[in-house]
N, C-alpha and C positions, 0 to 999 in steps of 0.2 A: 818778204813776200812781194812788195811793190817792185823790187828789182827784177823779178821774173816776168812781170807783165810787160806788154809792149808799151812804149811811152805814150801812145795815144790813149791808153787806158789808165796808166799809172799816174800821169801828170794831173788829170782832172780828179782822180780819186784822192790824191795827196792834197791838192788845193781845196777840194770840196770838203774833206774832213776837217782840215784846219779852219776853213771858213765857217763851218758849222759850229765848231767850238767857240770861235770869236762871236758869232751871231747869238749863241746861247748866253754867253757872258753879257753881251750888250742888252739882250732882252731882260735878263735878271736885273742888271744895273739900272736900266731905264724904269722898270716897274717899281723897284724899291726907292727910286728917286722921285716917284710920284708922276711919271709920264708914262702912260700905257703905251708900249711899243707897237701895238697893233692898231692904235687910233691915230698914229701920226699920218698926216696927209701924204699921199704916195710921192709927191714931188719933193718932199723933205725926208723921205724914208732913208734910214741908214743903209738899207740894202743897195741903194744906188752906188754909194761909195764902196761898200763891201764887195759887191759883184764886180764893179769896175776894176778895183785893185787886183782882186784874185784872178779874174779872167785875164787881165793884162799881163800879170806876172807869169801865169801858167802858159799863155800863148808865147810869151817871150822865151821862157825856159824851153818849151818844146821846139820852138824855131831855132834858137841859138845852140842848144846842146844836143838835140836829137835829130834835127832835120836839115843840117848844113845851111843854116840861116835862111831857109826858105819856108814860107807858110802859105799853103794853099787855102783858099777861102773855106772849103769844106772841112779842112782840118781844124781851122779856127772855130767853125760852128760846132763840130763834134765835141771839141774840148770844152768850149763855153757852155754848151747844153749840158754836158756831163757835170760841170761844176755847179751850175745853178739848180739842177735837179737833185744832186746829192745834198746840197745845202738845204734846199726846200724840203726834201723828205726827212732828213735828220732833224731839222729844227721843227718841222710840223709835228713829228712824233714827240719831241721834247715839249712843245706847246701843249699838246693834248695831255701829256703826263703832268706837266707843271700845273695846268688848270685843275686837274683832279686832286693834286696834293695841296695846292694853294687856291681854294675856291674863290678868294677875293680877286684873283687874276681874271677869271671868267666873269664874275659879277661886275667888276669895274669896266670890263669891255662892254657888257650889255648896257650898263648905265650910261657910258659915254656915247654909245651908238644911239640909244634912245634920246639923249640930249641933242645929238646931231639931227635926228629925225624931226624932233620938235622944232628945231631952228629952221628946217627946210619944209615944214608942214604947209605953210602958205603956198609955196611954190609947187609942191607935190599935189595938193588937193585942188588947187584952182587956177593957178596962173601960168604954169609951164606949158610947153608944147605937148608933153605927155602928162596927163593928170590922172589921178585915181580918186575914187570916192572916199568920203570920210570913213565909211565902213571898212573899205579895203585898207585904209591907213591904220585903223585900229586893229585889224586882223594881223597886219605886218608887225605891229608892236607886240601883240600877244605871241606870235610865232617867235619873235626874237627873244622874248622873256623865257620861253620854254625851250630854247635851242640848247642842244647838248654840247659838251666841251669839245667834241671832235670837230665841230663846225669851225672853231678857231684854227685848228690845224689845217683844215681844207682851205680856209681863207688865206692862211699864210702861204701854203704851197702854190695856190693859183696866182696870187700876187707876185710871188717870187718868180714863177715861170714867165709871167708877162714882162716884168722888169728885166729879168735875165736875158730873155730873147732879144730885146732891143739893144741891150748893152753888149751882148755877144756879137751882134751884127756890126755894131760900131767898132768894137775892138778888133774883130777879124779883118775889117776893111783897113783900119789904121795900121795894123801890123803887117798886113799883106802889102800895102803900099810902100812900106819902109824897106822892102826888099831891094837889094842892090841892083837887080836887073831892071827895076823901074826908075832908078835915079840916074842911070848913065846915059 
């Protein structure tokens, strides 16, 4: 089926689905090793490496095998966006399902987020540029405790899109610049 699609669609679909499987395996492994995968600070998030590798190799494949070793910026963006949106959607659906099947996944996320809020309480309630009242802080904690499992999937998808967008720009520029017409 992938062979019948145009390469601009089939390449991101292939890499997006493979990346989704790898992300799901990483989420399960990290969770059962005691490190909640959704509580990792964004700068140390495994998605940076995952998206970087998959977008790089997808753009390289498209450029080298389907487009006469030329990659236009818009092509790089379309392929990169396709990859991270596919990974984000598939894994978000998995996260929602996994949270329903393994309630400890959702509960440990809430506990970790509440610990983080308590650590930042002083900054949030009184000292930062943007402050909230003690009552608002407690309301946020209660809302978090009552949050449904689909919130984890939405959180995963949004963060994936933010990370993926910047990585896509970088990869599209890097691979576009490596064209032979720019080096001569």
